[in-house]
C-alpha positions in Angstrom: 160.7 -89.4 96.0 161.2 -89.4 92.2 157.6 -88.4 91.7 157.8 -85.6 94.2 161.0 -84.3 92.7 159.5 -84.3 89.3 156.5 -82.1 90.5 158.7 -79.7 92.5 158.5 -76.8 89.9 154.7 -77.1 89.9 154.6 -77.0 93.7 156.8 -73.9 93.8 154.5 -72.2 91.3 151.5 -72.9 93.4 153.2 -71.6 96.6 154.3 -68.4 94.7 150.8 -68.1 93.3 149.3 -68.3 96.8 151.5 -65.5 98.0 150.6 -63.3 95.1 147.0 -64.2 95.3 147.0 -63.4 99.1 148.5 -60.0 98.4 146.2 -59.2 95.5 143.2 -60.3 97.5 144.3 -58.1 100.4 144.6 -55.0 98.3 141.4 -55.7 96.4 139.5 -56.1 99.6 141.0 -53.0 101.0 140.0 -51.2 97.8 136.5 -52.5 98.2 136.4 -51.5 101.9 135.9 -55.2 102.8 137.9 -56.9 105.6 140.9 -58.6 104.1 140.7 -62.3 105.0 144.0 -64.0 105.2 146.0 -61.1 104.1 148.3 -58.8 106.0 151.9 -57.5 106.5 153.9 -55.1 104.5 153.1 -56.8 101.1 149.5 -56.2 101.6 150.0 -52.6 102.7 152.2 -51.8 99.7 149.7 -53.5 97.4 146.9 -51.5 98.8 148.8 -48.3 98.3 149.7 -49.2 94.7 146.0 -50.1 94.0 144.8 -46.8 95.5 147.3 -44.8 93.5 145.7 -46.1 90.2 143.3 -43.7 88.4 139.7 -44.5 89.4 137.4 -42.2 87.6 136.2 -43.8 84.4 134.5 -41.7 81.8 132.2 -43.3 79.3 132.5 -41.4 76.0 129.6 -41.7 73.5 130.0 -44.7 71.4 131.0 -44.5 67.8 127.7 -45.0 66.0 126.2 -44.8 62.5 125.0 -41.5 61.3 121.8 -41.3 59.3 121.3 -39.6 56.0 117.6 -39.1 55.3 115.4 -37.6 52.6 113.2 -34.6 53.0 110.4 -36.8 54.5 112.8 -38.4 57.0 113.1 -41.7 55.2 116.5 -43.4 55.6 118.9 -43.1 52.6 122.1 -44.4 54.2 124.0 -45.1 57.4 127.6 -43.9 57.1 129.9 -45.7 59.6 133.4 -46.8 60.5 131.9 -49.5 62.6 128.6 -51.1 61.7 126.9 -50.1 64.9 123.4 -48.9 65.7 122.8 -47.8 69.3 119.6 -49.0 70.9 118.1 -48.8 74.4 117.7 -51.8 76.7 114.0 -51.9 76.1 114.7 -52.4 72.4 116.8 -55.5 73.1 115.0 -58.8 73.5 115.0 -60.2 77.1 116.2 -63.5 75.6 119.3 -61.6 74.4 119.9 -60.0 77.7 119.7 -63.4 79.5 121.8 -65.2 77.0 124.7 -62.7 77.2 124.7 -62.7 81.0 124.4 -66.5 81.1 127.5 -67.1 79.1 129.7 -64.2 80.1 128.8 -63.3 83.7 126.1 -65.3 85.4 126.5 -63.5 88.7 126.3 -60.1 87.0 123.4 -58.8 89.2 125.1 -60.1 92.4 128.7 -58.6 92.3 129.9 -55.1 92.5 132.3 -55.3 89.6 134.5 -58.1 90.9 133.3 -61.7 90.9 135.5 -62.9 93.9 134.8 -66.6 93.3 135.6 -66.4 89.6 138.6 -64.2 90.2 140.1 -66.5 92.8 139.7 -69.5 90.5 141.3 -67.7 87.6 144.3 -66.6 89.8 145.0 -70.1 90.9 144.8 -71.3 87.3 147.1 -68.5 86.2 149.9 -69.0 88.8 149.8 -72.8 88.2 150.0 -72.4 84.4 152.1 -69.3 84.2 149.5 -67.5 82.1 147.4 -64.4 82.6 143.7 -65.0 81.8 140.2 -63.8 82.3 137.5 -64.3 84.9 136.5 -60.8 83.9 133.1 -59.7 84.8 130.8 -58.3 82.2 131.5 -54.9 83.8 135.3 -55.4 83.4 134.8 -56.4 79.8 132.8 -53.3 79.2 135.6 -51.2 80.7 138.2 -52.9 78.6 136.4 -52.5 75.3 135.4 -48.9 76.1 139.0 -48.0 76.8 140.0 -49.6 73.5 137.2 -47.9 71.6 138.0 -44.5 73.0 141.7 -44.9 72.1 140.9 -45.9 68.6 138.7 -42.9 68.2 141.6 -40.7 69.3 143.8 -42.5 66.8 146.0 -43.6 69.8 147.1 -47.1 68.7 149.4 -47.5 71.7 146.6 -46.8 74.2 144.4 -49.2 72.3 147.0 -52.0 72.6 147.5 -51.3 76.3 143.7 -51.5 76.9 143.7 -55.2 75.9 147.2 -56.3 76.8 147.6 -59.4 79.1 149.2 -58.1 82.2 148.4 -57.8 85.9 148.8 -54.1 85.8 146.2 -53.8 83.1 143.8 -56.1 84.9 144.2 -54.1 88.1 143.5 -50.9 86.4 140.5 -52.5 84.6 139.2 -53.7 87.9 139.5 -50.4 89.6 137.6 -48.7 86.8 135.0 -51.5 87.0 134.4 -50.7 90.6 134.0 -47.0 89.7 131.5 -47.9 87.0 129.5 -50.0 89.4 129.3 -47.1 91.9 128.2 -44.6 89.3 126.0 -46.6 86.9 123.0 -49.0 87.3 123.3 -52.6 86.1 120.8 -51.8 83.3 123.0 -49.0 82.1 126.1 -51.2 82.2 124.3 -54.0 80.3 123.0 -51.6 77.7 126.5 -50.2 77.1 128.0 -53.6 76.8 125.4 -54.9 74.4 125.8 -51.9 72.2 129.6 -52.0 72.3 130.8 -55.6 71.8 131.9 -57.1 68.5 129.7 -59.9 67.1 131.8 -60.7 64.1 131.1 -60.2 60.4 131.6 -56.4 60.8 128.7 -56.1 63.2 129.3 -54.0 66.3 126.6 -54.1 68.9 123.6 -56.3 69.2 121.3 -54.2 66.9 123.7 -54.3 63.9 124.3 -58.0 64.6 120.6 -58.9 64.6 120.1 -57.1 61.3 123.3 -58.6 59.8 122.6 -62.2 60.7 118.8 -62.4 60.8 117.5 -59.3 59.1 115.5 -58.3 62.2 115.9 -55.7 65.0 117.4 -56.8 68.3 114.0 -56.4 69.9 112.7 -59.4 67.9 115.5 -61.9 68.7 114.2 -65.3 69.9 115.9 -67.8 72.3 118.0 -69.6 69.6 119.1 -66.4 67.8 120.0 -64.8 71.1 122.1 -67.8 72.2 123.9 -67.8 68.8 124.8 -64.1 69.1 125.8 -64.3 72.7 128.2 -67.2 71.9 130.0 -65.2 69.2 131.5 -62.6 71.6 134.2 -64.8 73.1 135.8 -65.6 69.7 134.1 -63.6 66.9 135.9 -65.3 64.1 135.9 -68.9 65.3 132.2 -68.7 66.2 131.2 -66.6 63.2 128.1 -68.5 61.9 128.7 -67.4 58.3 132.3 -68.6 58.2 132.1 -71.5 60.7 128.5 -72.7 61.1 129.5 -76.0 62.8 131.6 -74.3 65.5 129.0 -71.6 65.9 126.3 -74.2 66.4 128.3 -76.0 69.1 128.8 -72.7 70.8 125.2 -71.8 70.5 124.1 -75.1 72.1 126.6 -74.5 75.0 124.9 -71.1 75.7 121.5 -72.8 75.6 122.6 -75.4 78.0 124.0 -72.8 80.3 120.7 -70.9 80.2 118.8 -74.0 81.1 121.2 -74.8 83.9 120.7 -71.3 85.4 116.9 -71.5 85.0 116.8 -68.9 82.3 115.1 -71.2 79.8 113.1 -74.3 80.0 114.3 -77.7 78.7 111.5 -77.7 76.2 112.5 -74.3 74.8 116.2 -75.2 74.7 115.5 -78.5 72.9 113.3 -76.7 70.3 116.0 -74.0 69.7 118.7 -76.7 69.2 116.7 -78.4 66.5 117.2 -75.4 64.1 120.5 -75.7 62.2 122.6 -72.5 62.1 122.5 -72.1 58.3 118.7 -72.2 58.4 118.8 -69.3 60.9 120.6 -67.0 58.5 118.1 -67.1 55.6 117.0 -63.5 55.9 120.4 -62.0 56.8 121.2 -58.5 55.6 125.0 -58.5 55.4 126.7 -55.1 55.5 127.9 -53.7 52.2 129.5 -50.4 51.3 127.5 -47.5 52.7 126.0 -46.6 49.4 125.8 -50.1 47.9 123.0 -50.8 50.3 121.4 -47.4 50.0 117.9 -47.0 48.5 119.5 -44.1 46.5 123.0 -45.2 45.8 124.1 -42.4 43.4 122.7 -39.7 45.7 124.2 -41.4 48.7 127.7 -41.4 47.0 127.2 -37.7 46.1 126.3 -36.9 49.7 129.3 -38.7 51.1 131.6 -36.6 48.9 129.7 -33.4 49.4 129.8 -33.7 53.2 133.6 -34.1 53.1 134.5 -31.6 50.4 131.9 -28.8 50.2 133.0 -25.5 51.8 129.5 -25.4 53.3 130.4 -28.4 55.4 133.2 -26.8 57.3 130.9 -27.1 60.3 131.7 -30.8 60.4 135.5 -30.3 60.6 138.4 -28.5 59.1 139.6 -31.3 56.8 137.9 -34.0 54.8 139.4 -36.7 57.1 138.1 -34.9 60.2 134.6 -34.5 58.7 134.5 -38.2 57.6 135.3 -39.3 61.1 132.5 -37.1 62.6 130.1 -38.4 59.9 131.0 -42.1 60.4 131.2 -42.0 64.2 129.1 -39.1 65.4 125.6 -40.5 65.1 124.5 -37.4 63.2 121.1 -37.1 61.5 121.7 -35.4 58.1 118.4 -34.4 56.6 118.6 -33.7 52.8 116.5 -31.8 50.4 115.7 -34.8 48.3 112.0 -35.1 47.6 111.4 -38.9 47.6 108.2 -38.8 45.5 109.8 -36.6 42.8 113.0 -38.7 42.9 111.0 -41.8 42.1 109.2 -40.1 39.3 112.4 -38.7 37.9 114.0 -42.2 37.8 110.9 -43.7 36.4 110.7 -41.2 33.5 114.4 -41.6 32.7 114.2 -45.3 32.6 111.2 -45.3 30.3 113.4 -43.7 27.7 116.7 -45.4 28.7 116.4 -48.8 30.4 119.1 -49.5 32.9 121.5 -52.1 31.6 120.7 -51.4 27.9 123.4 -52.5 25.5 123.2 -49.4 23.3 125.7 -47.3 25.3 122.7 -45.1 26.3 122.6 -43.2 29.5 120.2 -40.6 31.0 120.5 -38.2 33.9 118.4 -35.5 35.5 118.7 -33.0 38.3 115.8 -30.9 39.7 116.6 -27.7 41.6 114.6 -25.1 43.5 115.4 -21.7 42.0 116.4 -19.1 44.5 117.7 -21.6 47.1 119.8 -24.1 45.2 118.0 -27.0 46.9 118.4 -30.3 45.1 115.0 -31.9 44.9 115.9 -34.8 42.7 119.0 -36.4 41.2 118.6 -39.6 39.2 120.3 -41.5 36.4 119.6 -44.6 34.3 122.7 -46.6 35.0 123.6 -49.6 37.3 125.4 -48.6 40.5 126.8 -52.1 40.9 128.7 -51.8 37.6 129.8 -48.2 37.8 129.6 -45.7 40.6 130.2 -42.7 38.3 127.6 -40.1 39.0 126.6 -38.5 35.7 124.9 -35.6 37.3 127.7 -34.0 39.3 131.2 -32.6 39.1 134.3 -34.7 39.5 135.0 -33.5 43.0 131.7 -35.0 44.1 132.0 -38.3 42.3 131.2 -37.3 38.7 133.3 -37.3 35.5 136.2 -35.0 34.8 134.3 -33.1 32.1 130.6 -33.9 31.8 129.0 -33.8 28.3 128.8 -31.3 25.5 125.6 -29.3 26.1 124.8 -28.2 22.5 122.4 -25.4 21.8 121.5 -25.0 25.5 124.5 -22.6 25.3 122.4 -20.2 23.2 120.7 -18.9 26.3 123.9 -17.1 27.4 124.1 -15.2 24.1 120.5 -14.0 24.7 121.5 -12.7 28.2 124.6 -11.0 26.7 122.5 -9.5 23.9 119.9 -7.9 26.3 122.6 -6.7 28.6 124.3 -5.0 25.7 121.0 -3.1 25.0 119.6 -5.1 22.2 115.8 -4.9 22.3 113.6 -8.0 22.7 112.4 -7.6 19.1 115.9 -7.1 17.9 117.0 -8.9 14.7 120.0 -10.8 13.5 121.0 -11.4 9.9 121.6 -15.1 9.9 123.8 -16.4 7.1 122.1 -19.0 5.0 123.2 -22.6 5.7 122.0 -26.2 5.7 123.5 -29.6 6.8 125.1 -30.0 3.4 126.1 -26.4 2.9 127.6 -24.9 6.1 128.4 -21.2 6.3 132.0 -20.3 7.0 132.4 -17.5 9.5 135.8 -15.9 8.8 138.3 -15.5 11.6 138.8 -11.8 10.8 135.2 -11.2 11.8 135.8 -12.3 15.4 136.7 -9.4 17.5 138.4 -10.9 20.6 140.4 -13.8 21.9 137.3 -16.0 22.1 137.4 -17.0 18.5 138.4 -19.8 16.1 141.8 -20.6 14.7 140.4 -20.8 11.2 137.2 -20.2 9.3 134.4 -21.6 11.5 131.8 -23.8 9.6 128.3 -23.7 11.0 125.3 -25.7 9.8 121.6 -25.3 10.3 119.4 -28.4 10.8 117.7 -27.3 7.6 118.2 -24.6 5.0 117.7 -21.3 6.9 119.0 -17.8 7.0 118.2 -14.2 6.5 117.1 -11.4 8.8 115.2 -12.8 11.8 114.1 -11.8 15.2 115.7 -13.1 18.4 112.4 -14.8 19.2 112.4 -16.8 15.9 116.1 -17.6 16.1 115.6 -18.9 19.7 112.4 -20.9 19.1 113.8 -22.6 16.0 117.4 -22.7 17.3 119.0 -21.3 14.2 122.8 -21.9 14.5 124.0 -19.3 12.1 121.8 -16.6 13.7 123.5 -17.3 17.1 126.9 -17.6 15.4 126.4 -14.1 14.0 125.0 -12.8 17.2 127.9 -14.0 19.3 130.4 -12.6 16.9 128.7 -9.3 16.8 128.6 -9.2 20.7 132.1 -10.5 21.1 132.6 -14.1 22.2 134.3 -13.2 25.4 131.3 -11.1 26.6 129.2 -14.2 26.2 131.8 -16.4 27.9 131.8 -14.0 30.9 128.1 -14.4 31.2 128.5 -18.1 31.3 130.9 -17.9 34.2 128.6 -15.5 36.1 125.8 -18.0 35.7 127.7 -20.9 37.1 128.7 -22.8 34.0 131.9 -24.8 34.2 133.4 -28.1 33.2 133.1 -31.2 35.4 136.6 -30.6 36.7 135.6 -27.1 37.9 137.5 -25.2 35.2 135.9 -22.6 33.0 134.3 -23.5 29.7 136.6 -23.4 26.7 136.9 -19.9 25.1 136.6 -21.3 21.6 133.7 -19.7 19.7 132.1 -23.1 19.1 132.0 -23.9 22.9 130.5 -20.5 23.7 128.0 -20.4 20.9 126.9 -23.9 20.1 127.8 -25.8 23.3 130.9 -27.7 22.2 132.0 -27.1 25.8 131.2 -29.7 28.5 129.2 -29.5 31.7 127.2 -31.7 34.0 123.4 -31.9 34.3 123.5 -30.4 37.8 125.5 -27.5 36.6 123.1 -26.8 33.7 120.0 -27.1 36.0 121.5 -24.6 38.5 122.5 -22.2 35.8 119.1 -22.1 34.2 117.5 -21.8 37.6 119.2 -18.4 37.7 116.7 -17.2 35.1 113.8 -18.7 37.1 115.0 -16.8 40.2 115.2 -13.6 38.2 118.9 -13.4 38.0 120.0 -14.9 41.3 122.4 -17.8 41.0 122.6 -20.3 43.9 125.1 -23.1 44.3 123.4 -26.4 44.5 123.0 -27.8 48.0 121.5 -31.1 49.3 121.5 -30.1 53.0 118.2 -29.3 54.9 119.6 -29.7 58.4 122.1 -31.6 60.5 121.6 -32.6 64.2 123.8 -34.4 66.7 123.0 -37.7 68.3 121.4 -35.9 71.2 119.2 -33.8 68.9 121.2 -30.6 69.0 121.1 -28.7 65.7 124.3 -27.9 63.9 124.2 -24.5 62.3 124.7 -25.0 58.6 125.3 -21.9 56.5 122.9 -21.5 53.6 123.9 -22.1 50.0 125.9 -19.3 48.5 123.5 -17.1 46.4 124.3 -14.0 44.4 122.5 -11.7 42.0 124.5 -12.3 38.8 122.3 -10.7 36.2 119.7 -7.9 36.4 116.2 -9.2 37.2 114.6 -7.4 34.2 117.3 -9.0 31.9 116.2 -12.4 33.2 112.6 -11.5 32.6 113.4 -10.8 29.0 115.3 -14.0 28.4 112.4 -15.9 30.1 110.0 -14.5 27.5 112.3 -15.6 24.6 112.9 -19.1 26.0 109.1 -19.7 26.2 109.4 -20.0 22.4 111.0 -23.5 22.1 108.1 -24.9 24.0 105.2 -22.7 22.8 106.0 -21.7 19.2 104.5 -23.9 16.5 108.0 -24.3 15.1 109.7 -24.5 18.5 112.3 -27.2 18.8 110.6 -28.6 21.9 107.0 -28.0 20.8 104.7 -30.6 22.3 107.0 -31.4 25.2 105.1 -29.2 27.7 101.4 -29.9 27.7 100.6 -27.9 30.9 99.1 -24.4 30.7 101.6 -23.4 33.5 104.2 -20.9 32.2 107.5 -22.7 31.4 110.7 -21.9 29.4 113.8 -23.8 28.3 116.1 -24.7 25.5 116.9 -27.9 23.6 120.5 -29.0 22.9 121.9 -31.4 20.4 125.6 -31.9 19.7 127.6 -32.8 16.6 126.7 -36.1 15.0 123.6 -36.1 17.3 125.9 -37.7 20.0 124.2 -36.1 23.0 120.8 -34.5 23.5 119.5 -32.1 26.2 116.6 -30.2 27.5 117.1 -27.7 30.3 114.0 -25.7 31.4 112.2 -24.2 34.3 109.1 -22.6 35.7 109.4 -19.8 38.3 109.5 -22.5 41.1 111.4 -25.4 39.6 114.3 -26.0 37.2 115.4 -29.2 35.7 117.9 -30.6 33.2 117.6 -33.8 31.3 120.5 -35.3 29.5 120.1 -38.4 27.3 123.1 -39.6 25.2 126.0 -41.9 24.8 127.7 -42.6 28.1 131.0 -43.3 26.3 131.6 -40.6 23.7 132.9 -43.3 21.3 134.1 -42.8 17.7 133.8 -45.1 14.8 136.7 -46.2 12.6 136.6 -42.9 10.6 136.9 -40.9 13.8 133.2 -39.7 13.8 131.3 -39.4 17.0 128.8 -42.2 17.7 125.3 -41.0 16.8 122.1 -41.4 18.7 120.3 -41.6 15.4 118.7 -45.0 14.7 118.6 -46.1 18.3 115.6 -47.2 20.3 114.7 -45.3 23.4 112.6 -47.6 25.6 108.9 -46.7 25.4 109.7 -43.8 23.1 110.7 -46.3 20.4 113.0 -46.1 17.5 114.2 -42.7 16.5 115.7 -42.1 13.0 116.9 -38.6 14.0 117.5 -37.5 17.6 117.4 -33.9 18.7 117.0 -32.3 22.1 113.3 -32.1 21.6 113.0 -35.7 20.4 113.3 -37.6 23.7 115.0 -35.3 26.3 112.3 -32.7 25.9 109.3 -35.0 26.5 111.1 -36.7 29.4 111.7 -33.2 30.9 108.0 -32.4 30.5 107.0 -35.5 32.5 109.5 -34.8 35.3 108.4 -31.1 35.5 104.8 -32.0 35.6 105.6 -34.0 38.8 107.9 -31.3 40.1 105.2 -28.6 39.9 102.2 -30.7 40.9 100.4 -29.0 43.7 102.3 -25.7 43.4 100.4 -22.5 42.7 100.6 -21.3 39.1 103.0 -18.5 39.0 103.6 -16.4 35.8 107.0 -15.1 34.8 107.4 -11.4 35.5 106.8 -9.4 32.2 110.0 -7.7 30.8 110.4 -4.0 31.6 110.1 -1.3 29.0 113.8 -0.8 29.3 114.5 -4.4 28.2 111.8 -4.4 25.6 113.2 -1.3 23.9 116.8 -1.8 24.7 119.2 1.2 24.6 119.6 1.4 20.9 120.3 4.6 19.0 119.5 5.4 15.4 122.1 4.4 12.8 123.6 7.1 10.5 122.1 6.9 7.0 124.8 5.1 4.9 122.6 3.6 2.2 124.2 4.5 -1.2 127.5 5.5 0.4 130.8 4.0 -0.5 132.2 1.5 1.9 134.8 4.0 3.1 132.3 6.8 3.7 129.9 4.4 5.5 132.6 3.0 7.7 133.7 6.5 8.8 130.1 7.5 9.6 129.4 4.4 11.6 132.7 4.3 13.5 132.2 8.0 14.3 128.9 7.2 15.8 130.4 4.5 18.1 129.9 1.3 16.1 132.2 -1.3 14.7 131.9 -2.2 11.1 132.4 -5.2 8.9 131.7 -5.8 5.2 129.3 -8.5 4.4 128.3 -10.2 1.1 127.2 -8.6 -2.1 123.5 -8.5 -2.7 121.1 -7.6 -5.5 120.1 -4.0 -5.3 119.1 -1.0 -7.3 121.9 0.9 -5.6 124.9 1.7 -7.7 127.3 -1.2 -7.8 130.0 -1.2 -5.0 128.0 1.1 -2.7 126.1 0.1 0.5 122.8 -1.5 -0.3 121.7 -2.1 3.3 123.0 -2.8 6.8 122.3 -5.2 9.6 120.9 -4.1 11.9 119.1 -1.7 9.6 118.0 1.4 11.5 118.9 1.1 15.2 121.6 -0.6 17.2 123.4 -0.6 20.5 126.6 1.4 20.6 129.6 -0.8 20.3 127.8 -3.4 18.2 129.1 -4.5 14.9 127.2 -3.2 11.9 127.4 -5.3 8.7 127.5 -3.5 5.4 125.9 -5.4 2.5 127.3 -4.2 -0.9 125.3 -3.7 -4.0 126.0 -5.9 -7.0 124.5 -3.1 -9.2 121.4 -4.9 -10.2 118.3 -6.4 -8.6 116.1 -9.4 -9.6 112.4 -9.7 -9.4 110.0 -12.4 -10.6 107.0 -12.2 -12.9 104.6 -14.8 -14.2 102.8 -15.0 -17.6 99.4 -13.4 -17.1 97.6 -16.4 -18.6 99.0 -18.9 -16.0 96.8 -20.1 -13.2 98.0 -20.5 -9.6 98.3 -24.3 -10.2 100.4 -23.7 -13.3 102.5 -21.2 -11.5 103.5 -23.9 -9.0 104.7 -26.2 -11.7 106.1 -23.9 -14.4 109.4 -21.9 -14.2 109.2 -18.3 -13.2 110.6 -15.5 -15.4 113.3 -13.5 -13.6 113.3 -9.8 -14.4 116.5 -8.0 -13.8 116.6 -4.3 -13.0 119.9 -2.4 -13.5 120.4 1.0 -12.1 121.5 4.0 -14.0 122.8 7.2 -12.6 120.4 9.4 -14.6 117.1 7.6 -15.0 115.2 4.5 -14.0 116.3 1.5 -16.2 113.8 -0.4 -18.2 113.3 -4.0 -17.1 114.9 -6.8 -19.0 114.0 -10.5 -18.9 116.8 -12.9 -18.1 116.5 -16.7 -18.3 118.3 -18.4 -16.6 119.6 -16.3 -13.6 123.1 -15.0 -13.9 125.9 -17.1 -12.5 128.9 -15.4 -14.0 129.4 -11.9 -15.5 126.4 -9.7 -15.7 124.3 -10.7 -18.8 123.5 -8.3 -21.6 120.0 -6.8 -21.8 117.4 -8.5 -24.0 113.9 -7.5 -25.0 111.1 -8.2 -22.7 109.0 -11.3 -23.3 105.4 -11.2 -24.1 102.8 -11.1 -21.2 
């Protein structure tokens, strides 16, 4: 009696369980249209009604799956995902894998209609006797449960996701009814395919294809018996049976699956024994564990740019209204995003950059290049010589797309914009500029009062030339040789804000998207900052004869079922006149073609090309940006960190070694950046037809200049009145040697013609002029080694003065006349 009394609660649970089981079986059989055996009465009727009232139509939404970002040839660049999942068909899943999963999860899968009555009955008895609620779910029921959870998570409905997996009879009944609906509407093969693509295999691998690649580095179609058993065993407890974290437990579980397959006749004893001999750690030798989307990409920097671009570019509104909505569609939608990246050109670009700047160098050196198609904005290459694992900063692009806040100072590449402004103002192609003389040791100071608008300097602006240079020179010479004082004078004459406005039209901006600084040094000599992509796109405007296009990496986007998503083209706009661009193109051929060009020797092809070098203060950064009519490219090579020494000076590139280019005592834009650009552009234009630049129009060649009033010999006041009356601005320049009366205008710059509104510089006579003579008995060789005799000519108001010999030249008050020396 004591024993029976002790077991009374257990007996009562069994009796209660039998009643519940009877009612459940009754309603289930009724729902299945199968005669209810051993069930009847009001409990069964009410149960059947409750069961029939449950929703029955089960919709299978497309699974969240990886999208594909591919290059222009279709080669995979990256698989963006929330869940590491790759959808495959059943024919691409190994038969061993199909058998293993069925063996361990639902061996009667092909026999039941969604409910395994035998297993269900056994589980119910166990549940009522133990007071728990547990499984006996068929594979179809598991598929329903995981699908409901997945769909809820995709809707961001956390409550629904929790209800989908809660342990309750209500949930099990709903799951069962849905399973019956699935079995009525789908084939066993479709259900098995959905299940194998859906379930979680641990280690961030969702679905059998991702799991096979993650653990074994092979596709699911290649899984053998042992590998299949290992994966199938993980599903029940993905953490406990994770072979990476818990190889012993995983091996025990694998062997249990193998035994089950042998018991069911799915595998021979010999095959099972052979599979068991392989230790789990040895099975994982070729695994490809998931990393960050771009860390495992073949083009990590471009991948990172793409992920930002897809979320943030206005062009990508087709993927969603907000960045979050777009990212969800990208990660879960199974999209194929074809980019404009040319894989062959991309490889060449990286190769040429790393020849000059090895990745991982210890000299603080970096290099970056972007290649763009003029007229479309298509990004054909984007590479940089840095290590993605150490820094994900993209040197090519703006901050919003993963780049730096500013970019880098772009040096004399800025001079191009002054040329555009000059030709737009009516200056002829053969126009001249009077460049103040300057050298590295003796800079010229441009006074603040000469600067006509708010784009100026706060104090006198010192400008050096790379060597002693100055005087009246053509635009072509000033451009080819990159004479700083010539462009300083030109920008001041034009007005700095006019040039700044041209920069904005042509797409120049800082890395943070803000306009370039309005300081005269930023506008004229590139003290402002920008990124390589920005510079390439801006120069591409000239190649496209004045049409600026925003850079775009998108060729096409298609959905998982192959439907094309209509992507708007890149925004393009004609920002300068075509004939103005033609004129600038002709001038910018000089740096590459002229014998004294700053990039002479960088372009060995006979194909027409143009561009401009850029070097910053202290030789801290160097650039070359250039183009042909079909391609445009920028190359930046410089200090990644714009460091300063203890004196506050910028770290120089001088004295550093540039890979295969060797040690460079002095580094300019044409020293390394120019030749690297040349190699990249050779690859970019290979196979393209040779297309010449369009010759400048007569209108651009001649400009719209008008004759200047004759002011030579006039007083400053009279000359100013004449010039201002003719529509020019006037400034007084330096005093010069001249036969004109002292204090009067000796000459002007420009000298005879100018565009209305331009600033005319008056050069004032000192009242004497100097010429040089040599003793008649000297030979040419002697002339080169002996001092010359300076002859000073002083004007008189009534007659021509006699020459006088002056040695040495005057440095203070005018010297008194002396008798001429002997010939």
